[in-house]
N, C-alpha and C positions, 0 to 999 in steps of 0.2 A: 897523712897527718896523724900525729900522736896527740896533739892538743888543739882544741878549738875554743876560742873565747867568743861568746855571743854577747855583744854590747848593745843594749837597748837604747834607742834614741827617744823612746817614749818619755814624756815629762812626768806624768802621774802614774802611780801603780794601780790602774783600774782594770776593767774587764779585758782590754786589749793586751795588757801585760800578762794576765792569766792565760790567754790564748797562746801568746808567744812562749811563755814558760812551759806550757803543756807540750808544745811542739819540740822544744829543746829537750824536755824530759823523755819524750818518746824516742827521739833520735838517740839520746844517750843510752836508753835501755836496749835499743836495737844495735848499738855499736859499742859494746863494752870495752873494746880494745882502744877506744879513743876517749881521752879525758876531756870532758866538756864543762866549761864554767859559764855562768850566766851572771851578768851585772844587772841589778834591779834599776828601774827608772830613777832619774836624778832626785826627784822629790820623795823617794822612799826614805831618804836620809833627812831627818828634821833640820840638821845643820845647813842644808842647802836651800831651805825655804826663803830666808831673808835675802841671801845673795841673789837668788833668782828673781825675787821681786825688785830688788834694787837695780838689776840689769835692765828693767823695763823703763826706768825713769827718763832716759833720753828720748823715748818715743812719745811721751805724754805731753799733751797740751798744758801749758802753764795756766792759761785762762781758757776755760771751756770744760767740756765733759769728756771723760775717757772711760771707755768700756774695754776692759781686757778680756779677750774671748779665749776660753779654754775649751777643749773637746768635751770634757765631762765623762761621766760613766753612768751606768744604770742606777736608778734610785735604790737606796738601801745598801749599796756596796760599801764595804769598810773604808775605801779610799775617800768617801765623801768628807770624812773629817779632815783630810789633808786639803781638799778643795776649800773647805770652809776656813781652815786656818790660814791658807794663802789669801783668801778673800779679806780676812781681818787684817793681816799684815799689809796688804795692798792699800786698804782704805785708811789705815793708820799712817802709813808713809805718804800717801797721796790722797788727801781728802776729796779731790775732784775725780777720783777713779774708783771703779767698782769692777769686780770679777763677775762674769756671767758665762755660763756653759751652754754649748750647743745641745748637750744631753745632760739631764740630771741637775745637780746643785753646783753652785748657786744658780737659781732659776733665772733664765734670761728674761722672762716676762717681768719679773720683779726688778731686774736690773734696768730694763727699758723704762719701766714706770719711774724709777729713781731718776734716770736721765731726763725724762720729760719734765720733772719737777725742778730741775736745776736751771739756774740762769745761764745765759749764753746760747748762741745759735749753733755752734759746731759741736758735733759728737764724733770723737775719734775712736775708731776701733783698733785695738792693738792685739795682734794674734799671739797668744800664749801657747803655741804649738811648735814643734820642731820644724815642720814643713807647712807653709801656707799654700795648701793645695786646694782640693775640692771644697772643703768647708769655707776657706777664705774667699774663693772665687764665686761660689754659689750661695752659701748660707749667709755670708757677710756682705761682700761688695757687689752683689748682683743687683740689677734693676728689676729682677723678677719679683712678683708678688710673694710676700712671706719672707723675703730676705731681710736682714737687719738694716741694710740701707733703705729699703722701702718703708720699713717700720719707722725709722727716724724721720724720713721725709714726711710721712703721714702726721707726725707730731709737730711739723713746722720747723724742723731743725735741719742742719746741713751735715750729712755723714761724710767721714773721710777715713782713709787708712794711710799708713806710712809706706812709701815706696822706697826701695833700695836697689842699687845696681848689683846684679849678680851675673858675673860674666859679661856678656854683651846685651843683656836684657834687664829691663826694670821689673822687679817682682815685689809683691806685697811682703813687707818685712815679717820675718819669722825668727824664732829662736835659733834655728840652724844657720841663719845668715848673719847672726850677731856675734862679733868676736868676743865680747865680754861673756856672753852666755856660753859660747864654746869653750872658753878658758875654764869656767866653773865646771862644765861637763868633763873636760879632759882631766882636771885635777881630781874630780870624783872617781873617774875610771882608774887613774893611777893608784888612788888609795884603796880601791876594791879590786 
């Protein structure tokens, strides 16, 4: 191959993006005869923030509490400002929704405290990650102590997630399974 395009499916440009970019740079330095291009995560482009937030609307409860769960990044990372901007756009567009991160900001403990103070019994978790894998299954929707589901049950509310058909299985909804989000992502890749 003479050209390789590395297309990131990461949503935010955090620590994981830096690791991926370092791997791409190392490969590129070791293979100077191959042209390697790298596309930054979708939310590196400020023009993608509002469309990405809008794509979540179909998963949110109209009546009830919604916690949109992002992966997050380490405290103090430059991308925290993007997480906080998305959090503001989300709560402006959907007053009954807040962003909380598994790691870093917006702080999940603060988001859970907000949810506890809201009226309504159901708290829906919406995964704001490309894949609803380990974090969705263990940190969010597990019955294990310390999961988000167990935290919501402890406050006397009912936790839920959105399930979608993926092939022949039901999966927790994620951005990668959402056609509207995939269109935003593909349009971004074409532009870059």
